[in-house]
N, CA, C and O atoms as a GROMACS GRO file, in nm:
protein
  328
    1UNK      N    1   9.318   9.172  14.471
    1UNK     CA    2   9.345   9.198  14.632
    1UNK      C    3   9.258   9.335  14.639
    1UNK      O    4   9.268   9.420  14.550
    2UNK      N    5   9.181   9.347  14.740
    2UNK     CA    6   9.105   9.458  14.755
    2UNK      C    7   9.133   9.520  14.912
    2UNK      O    8   9.112   9.441  15.004
    3UNK      N    9   9.169   9.625  14.938
    3UNK     CA   10   9.182   9.724  15.058
    3UNK      C   11   9.052   9.736  15.100
    3UNK      O   12   8.970   9.768  15.013
    4UNK      N   13   9.006   9.714  15.231
    4UNK     CA   14   8.885   9.748  15.305
    4UNK      C   15   8.838   9.939  15.254
    4UNK      O   16   8.914  10.036  15.259
    5UNK      N   17   8.728   9.937  15.221
    5UNK     CA   18   8.675  10.055  15.165
    5UNK      C   19   8.684  10.161  15.272
    5UNK      O   20   8.714  10.276  15.241
    6UNK      N   21   8.662  10.131  15.385
    6UNK     CA   22   8.651  10.243  15.493
    6UNK      C   23   8.776  10.281  15.547
    6UNK      O   24   8.768  10.360  15.641
    7UNK      N   25   8.896  10.244  15.511
    7UNK     CA   26   9.021  10.280  15.584
    7UNK      C   27   9.060  10.438  15.564
    7UNK      O   28   9.065  10.494  15.455
    8UNK      N   29   9.079  10.478  15.650
    8UNK     CA   30   9.138  10.601  15.607
    8UNK      C   31   9.279  10.624  15.615
    8UNK      O   32   9.333  10.596  15.722
    9UNK      N   33   9.367  10.680  15.496
    9UNK     CA   34   9.460  10.661  15.493
    9UNK      C   35   9.525  10.805  15.458
    9UNK      O   36   9.483  10.868  15.360
   10UNK      N   37   9.633  10.859  15.543
   10UNK     CA   38   9.662  10.998  15.528
   10UNK      C   39   9.786  10.999  15.450
   10UNK      O   40   9.846  10.892  15.437
   11UNK      N   41   9.844  11.134  15.384
   11UNK     CA   42   9.955  11.145  15.316
   11UNK      C   43  10.062  11.083  15.387
   11UNK      O   44  10.138  11.011  15.322
   12UNK      N   45  10.086  11.100  15.534
   12UNK     CA   46  10.196  11.080  15.596
   12UNK      C   47  10.208  10.935  15.652
   12UNK      O   48  10.287  10.907  15.743
   13UNK      N   49  10.123  10.844  15.592
   13UNK     CA   50  10.131  10.714  15.611
   13UNK      C   51  10.067  10.667  15.744
   13UNK      O   52  10.105  10.564  15.800
   14UNK      N   53   9.958  10.753  15.797
   14UNK     CA   54   9.896  10.710  15.912
   14UNK      C   55   9.755  10.615  15.832
   14UNK      O   56   9.690  10.654  15.735
   15UNK      N   57   9.740  10.504  15.897
   15UNK     CA   58   9.625  10.423  15.833
   15UNK      C   59   9.506  10.430  15.988
   15UNK      O   60   9.544  10.438  16.105
   16UNK      N   61   9.390  10.426  15.948
   16UNK     CA   62   9.279  10.422  16.043
   16UNK      C   63   9.181  10.329  15.984
   16UNK      O   64   9.156  10.327  15.864
   17UNK      N   65   9.114  10.236  16.093
   17UNK     CA   66   9.045  10.132  16.042
   17UNK      C   67   8.918  10.172  16.118
   17UNK      O   68   8.907  10.110  16.224
   18UNK      N   69   8.829  10.250  16.095
   18UNK     CA   70   8.684  10.276  16.172
   18UNK      C   71   8.618  10.182  16.208
   18UNK      O   72   8.530  10.214  16.288
   19UNK      N   73   8.623  10.036  16.174
   19UNK     CA   74   8.534   9.912  16.208
   19UNK      C   75   8.584   9.877  16.310
   19UNK      O   76   8.504   9.833  16.393
   20UNK      N   77   8.704   9.879  16.343
   20UNK     CA   78   8.800   9.852  16.469
   20UNK      C   79   8.851   9.938  16.544
   20UNK      O   80   8.884   9.889  16.652
   21UNK      N   81   8.878  10.073  16.532
   21UNK     CA   82   8.928  10.160  16.580
   21UNK      C   83   9.095  10.155  16.608
   21UNK      O   84   9.154  10.216  16.697
   22UNK      N   85   9.143  10.078  16.522
   22UNK     CA   86   9.291  10.055  16.518
   22UNK      C   87   9.338  10.150  16.441
   22UNK      O   88   9.268  10.203  16.355
   23UNK      N   89   9.463  10.183  16.461
   23UNK     CA   90   9.542  10.244  16.379
   23UNK      C   91   9.676  10.206  16.349
   23UNK      O   92   9.730  10.149  16.443
   24UNK      N   93   9.744  10.219  16.251
   24UNK     CA   94   9.878  10.200  16.207
   24UNK      C   95   9.963  10.315  16.124
   24UNK      O   96   9.915  10.412  16.066
   25UNK      N   97  10.094  10.280  16.134
   25UNK     CA   98  10.181  10.383  16.065
   25UNK      C   99  10.263  10.306  15.965
   25UNK      O  100  10.323  10.204  16.001
   26UNK      N  101  10.267  10.349  15.840
   26UNK     CA  102  10.367  10.282  15.771
   26UNK      C  103  10.490  10.387  15.695
   26UNK      O  104  10.490  10.508  15.718
   27UNK      N  105  10.568  10.340  15.625
   27UNK     CA  106  10.653  10.424  15.561
   27UNK      C  107  10.618  10.456  15.416
   27UNK      O  108  10.517  10.400  15.371
   28UNK      N  109  10.697  10.550  15.326
   28UNK     CA  110  10.662  10.612  15.224
   28UNK      C  111  10.647  10.474  15.125
   28UNK      O  112  10.561  10.483  15.038
   29UNK      N  113  10.709  10.373  15.133
   29UNK     CA  114  10.689  10.274  15.044
   29UNK      C  115  10.541  10.217  15.054
   29UNK      O  116  10.453  10.211  14.968
   30UNK      N  117  10.544  10.175  15.194
   30UNK     CA  118  10.432  10.091  15.209
   30UNK      C  119  10.281  10.159  15.168
   30UNK      O  120  10.177  10.096  15.148
   31UNK      N  121  10.301  10.318  15.161
   31UNK     CA  122  10.213  10.414  15.171
   31UNK      C  123  10.190  10.402  14.974
   31UNK      O  124  10.083  10.399  14.912
   32UNK      N  125  10.279  10.398  14.939
   32UNK     CA  126  10.259  10.350  14.776
   32UNK      C  127  10.207  10.254  14.753
   32UNK      O  128  10.102  10.253  14.689
   33UNK      N  129  10.275  10.125  14.806
   33UNK     CA  130  10.160  10.004  14.781
   33UNK      C  131  10.046  10.025  14.821
   33UNK      O  132   9.963   9.965  14.752
   34UNK      N  133   9.994  10.095  14.919
   34UNK     CA  134   9.850  10.105  14.964
   34UNK      C  135   9.777  10.166  14.818
   34UNK      O  136   9.683  10.120  14.754
   35UNK      N  137   9.862  10.287  14.794
   35UNK     CA  138   9.766  10.366  14.674
   35UNK      C  139   9.773  10.282  14.558
   35UNK      O  140   9.682  10.307  14.480
   36UNK      N  141   9.848  10.194  14.522
   36UNK     CA  142   9.855  10.114  14.393
   36UNK      C  143   9.750  10.022  14.421
   36UNK      O  144   9.668   9.991  14.335
   37UNK      N  145   9.749   9.970  14.559
   37UNK     CA  146   9.622   9.861  14.558
   37UNK      C  147   9.494   9.905  14.531
   37UNK      O  148   9.410   9.845  14.466
   38UNK      N  149   9.480  10.049  14.603
   38UNK     CA  150   9.359  10.116  14.588
   38UNK      C  151   9.299  10.132  14.451
   38UNK      O  152   9.181  10.113  14.422
   39UNK      N  153   9.386  10.165  14.378
   39UNK     CA  154   9.377  10.174  14.238
   39UNK      C  155   9.347  10.059  14.151
   39UNK      O  156   9.310  10.074  14.035
   40UNK      N  157   9.363   9.929  14.214
   40UNK     CA  158   9.324   9.820  14.166
   40UNK      C  159   9.448   9.732  14.085
   40UNK      O  160   9.430   9.637  14.009
   41UNK      N  161   9.581   9.796  14.125
   41UNK     CA  162   9.726   9.735  14.067
   41UNK      C  163   9.713   9.598  14.117
   41UNK      O  164   9.648   9.570  14.217
   42UNK      N  165   9.773   9.517  14.050
   42UNK     CA  166   9.804   9.366  14.084
   42UNK      C  167   9.941   9.377  14.147
   42UNK      O  168  10.017   9.470  14.120
   43UNK      N  169   9.975   9.267  14.244
   43UNK     CA  170  10.124   9.252  14.284
   43UNK      C  171  10.214   9.282  14.184
   43UNK      O  172  10.303   9.366  14.192
   44UNK      N  173  10.186   9.200  14.073
   44UNK     CA  174  10.304   9.211  13.959
   44UNK      C  175  10.310   9.323  13.899
   44UNK      O  176  10.420   9.351  13.850
   45UNK      N  177  10.210   9.412  13.884
   45UNK     CA  178  10.190   9.562  13.858
   45UNK      C  179  10.286   9.629  13.946
   45UNK      O  180  10.389   9.683  13.905
   46UNK      N  181  10.250   9.625  14.062
   46UNK     CA  182  10.298   9.693  14.185
   46UNK      C  183  10.472   9.685  14.167
   46UNK      O  184  10.538   9.788  14.152
   47UNK      N  185  10.528   9.558  14.170
   47UNK     CA  186  10.650   9.506  14.134
   47UNK      C  187  10.704   9.587  14.017
   47UNK      O  188  10.795   9.667  14.034
   48UNK      N  189  10.645   9.564  13.894
   48UNK     CA  190  10.718   9.646  13.777
   48UNK      C  191  10.744   9.800  13.801
   48UNK      O  192  10.838   9.857  13.746
   49UNK      N  193  10.642   9.873  13.900
   49UNK     CA  194  10.647  10.004  13.922
   49UNK      C  195  10.775  10.015  14.010
   49UNK      O  196  10.859  10.097  13.972
   50UNK      N  197  10.797   9.952  14.109
   50UNK     CA  198  10.884   9.942  14.217
   50UNK      C  199  11.032   9.934  14.132
   50UNK      O  200  11.125  10.014  14.140
   51UNK      N  201  11.024   9.829  14.061
   51UNK     CA  202  11.153   9.817  13.972
   51UNK      C  203  11.200   9.922  13.888
   51UNK      O  204  11.316   9.963  13.884
   52UNK      N  205  11.081   9.974  13.804
   52UNK     CA  206  11.136  10.108  13.731
   52UNK      C  207  11.178  10.220  13.820
   52UNK      O  208  11.273  10.293  13.790
   53UNK      N  209  11.092  10.239  13.955
   53UNK     CA  210  11.142  10.349  14.017
   53UNK      C  211  11.248  10.357  14.112
   53UNK      O  212  11.300  10.464  14.145
   54UNK      N  213  11.284  10.236  14.158
   54UNK     CA  214  11.400  10.207  14.246
   54UNK      C  215  11.497  10.122  14.230
   54UNK      O  216  11.464  10.013  14.183
   55UNK      N  217  11.628  10.144  14.260
   55UNK     CA  218  11.727  10.050  14.250
   55UNK      C  219  11.737   9.972  14.366
   55UNK      O  220  11.794  10.007  14.469
   56UNK      N  221  11.658   9.827  14.340
   56UNK     CA  222  11.622   9.733  14.426
   56UNK      C  223  11.658   9.606  14.329
   56UNK      O  224  11.658   9.594  14.207
   57UNK      N  225  11.693   9.499  14.454
   57UNK     CA  226  11.705   9.367  14.386
   57UNK      C  227  11.573   9.333  14.375
   57UNK      O  228  11.492   9.376  14.457
   58UNK      N  229  11.529   9.240  14.258
   58UNK     CA  230  11.419   9.175  14.229
   58UNK      C  231  11.382   9.082  14.351
   58UNK      O  232  11.270   9.089  14.401
   59UNK      N  233  11.477   8.997  14.399
   59UNK     CA  234  11.419   8.889  14.489
   59UNK      C  235  11.407   8.972  14.636
   59UNK      O  236  11.316   8.942  14.713
   60UNK      N  237  11.491   9.063  14.665
   60UNK     CA  238  11.462   9.122  14.788
   60UNK      C  239  11.336   9.222  14.763
   60UNK      O  240  11.306   9.268  14.873
   61UNK      N  241  11.263   9.265  14.678
   61UNK     CA  242  11.129   9.321  14.612
   61UNK      C  243  11.057   9.243  14.650
   61UNK      O  244  10.982   9.269  14.745
   62UNK      N  245  11.056   9.113  14.584
   62UNK     CA  246  10.954   9.018  14.607
   62UNK      C  247  10.921   8.991  14.751
   62UNK      O  248  10.807   8.982  14.796
   63UNK      N  249  11.019   8.982  14.809
   63UNK     CA  250  10.992   8.931  14.954
   63UNK      C  251  10.918   9.064  15.034
   63UNK      O  252  10.818   9.050  15.104
   64UNK      N  253  10.975   9.169  15.014
   64UNK     CA  254  10.911   9.284  15.070
   64UNK      C  255  10.756   9.312  15.035
   64UNK      O  256  10.673   9.346  15.119
   65UNK      N  257  10.737   9.298  14.936
   65UNK     CA  258  10.575   9.297  14.890
   65UNK      C  259  10.534   9.205  14.946
   65UNK      O  260  10.462   9.239  15.040
   66UNK      N  261  10.548   9.067  14.932
   66UNK     CA  262  10.477   8.956  14.999
   66UNK      C  263  10.484   8.988  15.159
   66UNK      O  264  10.374   8.981  15.214
   67UNK      N  265  10.586   9.020  15.236
   67UNK     CA  266  10.565   9.039  15.362
   67UNK      C  267  10.479   9.174  15.397
   67UNK      O  268  10.427   9.180  15.509
   68UNK      N  269  10.464   9.283  15.303
   68UNK     CA  270  10.367   9.386  15.337
   68UNK      C  271  10.235   9.332  15.347
   68UNK      O  272  10.160   9.337  15.444
   69UNK      N  273  10.213   9.273  15.218
   69UNK     CA  274  10.063   9.217  15.204
   69UNK      C  275  10.028   9.128  15.305
   69UNK      O  276   9.922   9.141  15.365
   70UNK      N  277  10.122   9.020  15.333
   70UNK     CA  278  10.076   8.927  15.449
   70UNK      C  279  10.075   9.030  15.589
   70UNK      O  280   9.995   8.988  15.672
   71UNK      N  281  10.126   9.119  15.621
   71UNK     CA  282  10.073   9.222  15.725
   71UNK      C  283   9.961   9.250  15.701
   71UNK      O  284   9.875   9.198  15.772
   72UNK      N  285   9.918   9.349  15.584
   72UNK     CA  286   9.801   9.377  15.588
   72UNK      C  287   9.682   9.293  15.593
   72UNK      O  288   9.577   9.336  15.640
   73UNK      N  289   9.698   9.149  15.537
   73UNK     CA  290   9.607   9.031  15.565
   73UNK      C  291   9.577   9.021  15.717
   73UNK      O  292   9.463   9.026  15.763
   74UNK      N  293   9.700   9.004  15.797
   74UNK     CA  294   9.730   8.965  15.916
   74UNK      C  295   9.636   9.093  16.010
   74UNK      O  296   9.581   9.061  16.116
   75UNK      N  297   9.630   9.218  15.964
   75UNK     CA  298   9.561   9.311  16.025
   75UNK      C  299   9.408   9.340  15.972
   75UNK      O  300   9.336   9.438  15.992
   76UNK      N  301   9.388   9.232  15.906
   76UNK     CA  302   9.269   9.249  15.847
   76UNK      C  303   9.231   9.388  15.772
   76UNK      O  304   9.124   9.448  15.786
   77UNK      N  305   9.336   9.427  15.693
   77UNK     CA  306   9.298   9.532  15.620
   77UNK      C  307   9.247   9.522  15.496
   77UNK      O  308   9.199   9.622  15.442
   78UNK      N  309   9.250   9.381  15.421
   78UNK     CA  310   9.211   9.333  15.312
   78UNK      C  311   9.074   9.300  15.304
   78UNK      O  312   9.030   9.252  15.408
   79UNK      N  313   8.990   9.312  15.206
   79UNK     CA  314   8.862   9.272  15.241
   79UNK      C  315   8.869   9.132  15.221
   79UNK      O  316   8.952   9.072  15.154
   80UNK      N  317   8.754   9.075  15.298
   80UNK     CA  318   8.721   8.928  15.307
   80UNK      C  319   8.706   8.861  15.164
   80UNK      O  320   8.646   8.915  15.072
   81UNK      N  321   8.771   8.729  15.157
   81UNK     CA  322   8.769   8.652  15.046
   81UNK      C  323   8.887   8.696  14.944
   81UNK      O  324   8.884   8.662  14.825
   82UNK      N  325   8.985   8.771  14.997
   82UNK     CA  326   9.109   8.819  14.914
   82UNK      C  327   9.190   8.736  14.999
   82UNK      O  328   9.312   8.730  14.982
   0.00000   0.00000   0.00000
């Protein structure tokens, strides 16, 4: 899964898509997921990182990651073909 290359992502969680002019705000956890995706991490690798960093139920984490990735796809922030 690959994020669009031209996305501008600030350290505060502000995302700007210059191809559409749309902007979005995300929380710190969402920002961490985006940064890990930009590094080429898989969903499974992201899950392991979050399980090591946070005291979170694995089932809840699975759902949260799936929901977040679905949102990225819904807003076309993932490269075509992903």
